[in-house]
C-alpha atoms as one frame of an Amber mdcrd trajectory, in Angstrom:
protein
  24.647 -25.347  18.959  22.456 -25.780  16.109  19.154 -24.168  15.775  16.208
 -26.203  17.067  13.661 -24.578  14.650  13.649 -26.145  11.160  14.529 -23.665
   8.255  11.587 -23.422   6.181  12.716 -22.969   2.864  10.367 -23.116  -0.135
  10.706 -27.026  -0.413   9.620 -27.583   3.230   7.042 -24.996   3.191   5.292
 -26.227   0.006   5.218 -29.818   1.697   3.810 -28.223   4.904   1.153 -26.531
   3.120   0.480 -29.784   0.841  -0.328 -31.646   4.106  -1.990 -28.982   6.338
  -3.537 -26.174   4.185  -7.600 -26.191   3.616  -8.100 -22.754   1.834 -11.597
 -21.708   1.259 -12.374 -20.822  -2.474 -12.801 -17.072  -1.724  -9.701 -17.054
   0.340  -7.837 -18.192  -2.683  -9.454 -15.678  -4.820  -8.282 -12.964  -2.410
  -4.774 -14.214  -2.497  -4.488 -14.352  -6.338  -6.072 -11.021  -6.462  -3.840
  -9.432  -3.720  -0.686 -10.922  -5.683  -1.473  -8.549  -8.588  -1.079  -5.350
  -6.240   2.225  -3.532  -5.635   1.803  -4.048  -1.869   1.033  -7.634  -1.873
   3.711  -8.353   0.836   1.010  -6.556   3.214  -1.142  -9.888   2.987  -0.950
 -12.572   5.695   0.665 -16.080   4.629  -1.801 -18.740   4.103  -0.667 -20.823
   6.938  -1.107 -17.755   9.219  -4.589 -16.943   8.107  -5.523 -20.789   8.978
  -3.918 -20.556  12.233  -5.890 -17.562  13.306  -8.947 -19.541  12.332  -7.956
 -22.409  14.267  -7.278 -20.150  17.256 -10.668 -18.603  16.918 -12.365 -22.117
  17.073 -10.093 -23.567  19.761 -10.818 -20.650  21.978 -14.375 -20.402  21.239
 -14.188 -16.660  20.204 -17.257 -14.909  19.580 -16.204 -11.165  19.565 -13.107
 -10.446  17.650 -11.171  -7.112  16.585  -8.618  -6.740  13.637  -6.407  -3.864
  13.094  -5.185  -3.783   9.629  -7.399  -5.421   7.176  -6.047  -4.480   3.753
  -7.806  -6.749   1.006  -9.572  -8.984   3.642  -7.562 -12.060   3.453  -7.233
 -12.371   7.440 -10.511 -10.792   8.168 -12.435 -13.428   5.805 -10.439 -16.325
   7.347 -11.361 -15.194  10.900 -15.028 -14.474  10.134 -15.179 -18.030   8.402
 -14.107 -19.489  11.639 -16.516 -17.508  13.910 -19.838 -19.289  14.945 -22.985
 -17.788  13.331 -23.577 -15.383  16.388 -19.914 -14.149  16.326 -18.702 -10.670
  15.066 -15.401  -9.304  13.950 -14.767  -5.547  14.038 -12.122  -4.594  11.392
  -9.994  -1.152  11.697  -8.268   0.078   8.626  -7.729   3.745   7.244  -7.773
   2.764   3.509 -10.969   3.283   1.732  -9.305   1.799  -1.637  -7.946  -1.450
  -0.066 -11.263  -2.153   2.197 -13.719  -1.725  -0.801 -11.828  -4.913  -2.126
 -12.202  -6.698   1.332 -15.984  -5.772   1.318 -16.397  -7.204  -2.024 -14.835
 -10.603  -0.784 -16.808 -10.560   2.489 -20.041 -10.506   0.370 -18.649 -13.468
  -1.935 -17.735 -15.500   1.039 -21.072 -14.920   2.804 -19.570 -13.556   5.908
 -20.431  -9.864   5.632 -23.121 -10.193   8.343 -20.395 -11.035  10.805 -18.121
  -8.109  10.017 -18.300  -4.235  10.896 -15.600  -2.104   9.210 -14.476   1.137
  10.879 -12.449   3.038   8.192 -10.491   5.522  10.222  -7.017   5.530  11.949
  -7.111   2.625  14.253  -5.869   4.627  17.376  -8.816   6.834  17.130 -11.109
   4.144  16.722  -9.682   2.214  19.899  -9.638   5.143  21.835 -13.419   5.998
  21.118 -14.077   2.115  21.972 -12.209   2.535  25.359 -14.303   5.715  26.005
 -17.507   4.317  25.321 -16.855   1.126  27.193 -17.598  -1.357  24.404 -18.090
  -5.002  25.144 -14.686  -6.446  25.477 -13.102  -8.755  22.862 -12.289 -12.465
  23.116  -9.599 -12.057  20.459  -7.562  -9.186  18.879  -5.297  -9.471  16.012
  -2.860  -6.591  15.330  -1.295  -6.161  11.837  -1.167  -2.510  10.977   1.406
   0.361  10.955   4.235  -0.679  12.870   5.156   2.688  14.621   1.796   2.373
  16.436   2.293  -1.087  17.708   2.761  -0.015  21.434  -0.210   2.328  21.191
  -2.381  -0.708  19.734  -1.272  -2.977  22.270  -1.959  -0.811  25.259  -5.451
   0.294  23.957  -6.135  -3.248  23.065  -5.255  -4.728  26.651  -7.932  -2.384
  27.769 -10.443  -3.648  25.341  -9.555  -7.274  25.896 -11.729 -10.021  27.918
  -9.757 -11.285  30.882  -9.131 -14.612  29.239  -8.771 -13.100  25.871  -5.959
 -13.427  23.424  -3.879 -10.806  21.506  -1.944 -12.028  18.247   0.491  -9.553
  16.670   2.088 -10.144  13.302   5.301  -9.272  11.784   7.241  -9.316  15.107
  10.475 -10.983  13.476  10.284  -8.668  10.426  12.042 -10.431   7.779  14.848
 -11.237  10.291  15.921  -7.499  10.253  15.187  -7.142  13.913  18.017  -9.268
  14.713  20.586  -7.235  12.622  21.941  -4.558  14.754  23.155  -2.786  11.478
  19.546  -2.257  10.493  18.111   1.142  12.006  15.265   2.120   9.808  12.338
   3.250  11.473  10.008   0.220  11.110  12.604  -2.139  12.246  13.510  -0.044
  15.214   9.714   0.250  15.917   9.217  -3.397  15.980  12.352  -3.915  18.270
  10.826  -1.468  20.921   7.590  -3.169  20.611   8.986  -6.512  21.281  10.965
  -5.313  24.311   7.954  -3.665  25.488   5.883  -6.726  25.539   8.851  -8.890
  26.905   9.214  -6.645  29.825   5.552  -6.341  30.538   4.681  -8.203  33.822
   0.948  -8.204  33.105   1.103 -10.662  30.332   2.400 -14.154  29.178   3.887
 -14.389  25.548   5.117 -16.608  23.018   6.504 -15.761  19.461   5.701 -18.330
  16.695   8.064 -18.258  13.862   5.752 -18.643  11.188   5.100 -16.099   8.325
   7.083 -12.948   9.529   6.692 -13.758  13.121   3.691 -13.791  15.333   3.430
 -12.882  18.982   0.746 -14.604  20.937  -0.192 -12.617  24.263  -2.594 -13.158
  26.867  -2.988 -11.575  30.339  -1.929 -13.177  33.554
């Protein structure tokens, strides 16, 4: 049987972007800057960032949480989509990379919508749970993969009942489908995918965009 999902080679992706992508000037600047860095692959794809913004608008999100901020591409896209009274809390452990993010937030004039917690995200989330912070409408997870299950379980405790969690990299360059690949990151993502798939508390859908995104909502 032939695959039902189109193979998105560069030609098809370029066409898709040409008829769908509306990229803010600051987002373009972040993307171009980040592509000069050694770890540029950490940045979200353009269509994924636009999808996050679309979801935030469609779901009328006012309070969002991001785990893994890097140079600020996804956080800027989400903050631009939030209403003026909306707020995004970002969690990242890198002072170096988030300094770039803060500069771009100021350029996009969304810095007033964003609070950064620069510390290991598990610690930050545990503190949020202990402090019983106001629940989040939307949570985006794109941080270190071995902690994905911990992030997920803590996020469920912080999620508003009708809220949505989006998790990036869940198809991991296709490595998850190769039994011969047993590196630690691939195994961690496989374990996470199975954990969520078998969780009776949630409904899920994996979208094969970028490196794979899993959409999660509580039943």
